[in-house]
N, C-alpha and C positions, 0 to 999 in steps of 0.2 A: 565461382566458378563458370565458365564456358564453354561446352564441348559443342563445338557446332559440327555439324556432319554426324550427329550419330543421334538413332532412334530414342526414345523416352524407355523403351522395356529394355532395350541395350545397356543402357545406362545404370536403370535400377538393379538388373543383374548384376553389374561390376562392384554397385555399392554393397548388397545383399551378400557378395560374394564375402566380405571383409567384415562388415556391420549384420550380425543377424535382426531379424525381426523381435521385439521384445515379446517373448509371450506371456508375459505377465501382465502387460495392457492389454484392455478390451477391445480398443481398436488402432493397435500399431502403425496402419496404414490407412490410409482415408484419401478420397478424391474427391476434386470439386466437380460438384452437380452442373448438369448444362440450366442455362438459365431458362430457359421457355418450356423446358420438359427433365424435371429433377429424378425423375423416373427412370431415364434413357442413360443408356450405358454405352457410348462411345466409341470406335473401333480402337482408338491406340488404351482407353481404359479396361476394354477387354482383352486386348491383348497383357498388359500387365498382369489383369487379374488372371489369365491363365499362366503365366509366368510363374507366379506365385504358387497357385494350385501346385503346379509341378514340381517346385523346390519344396513344397510341404507334404507331397504326397496326398494330398485332401484340397478338397472344393474349399476356394478362398472367396469369401464375397467381400467386396472393398466397400464399405461404408460410403456415402456421398455424405457432404456437407453442404452450404451454400452460399454463394461467393463470397457474399463479406464476412461470413464465420472464416473461412478457409484463408482471407486477406489478413484477418486480426491473427490468426494461428501462423501463419507463415512470417507475419512480421516478428514472432515469437522465436523464431527459427534458429539454430545454431549456423547452418548452413544453407545455401540455395545453389540448385545447381540448374542452371540454364542449355538446353540442350536445343541441338537443330533440328527436331522433328517438327516440321510445318501441321501435322494435324492437331485441329481445336481439343481443347479440354484436356492436355497431357499434362495435368497440374496433379501433382500428388502431396500428400506430408507423412512422412516416416520417421517412427520412432523406433531408435536402433536403441539395444540392449541386452540386457540377460535374456537369453533362450536359446533352444536347439539350434544348431546348424541347418541353413536347408541343404538339403542333397543334393539339388540343382545349382548351389552356389559355392559350393566349396572351393577354399581357396587355392591355388596350383603350387604354395608354397609350403614349409612347415611353420606353421605358424608359432609352434611351441619354442620357435629361437628366437623370438620375436620380444623387446623388451614390452614390459605392461605399460598399456596407455596412460598418460599421465597430463595433468590441464595446467599449465604456466600461466603466469600472469607479466 
């Protein structure tokens, strides 16, 4: 899916409004590390981390993984969302599933009236 003209944080917030982070997973959200300085957290990643922290009501540290491990994990992803954010290193892996809803990302509609999700072949 392509979403040109939207920032990474805005799209992450939209995704989390309907698919909560899996709180049973030790690292449900991961970020691609910078190649030259793996400990550095670029602005786009700091922005998403702040958004996650606000939604969870507690500090959130998003662990980094190296570029090639990220590519391997992304190749096994269910979906890939490409946004129009021009900043480098706006790459994240998100595991959605069971867990509490993030306060910041509550959907604006009554989700209790929606049918249960299903997977078709």
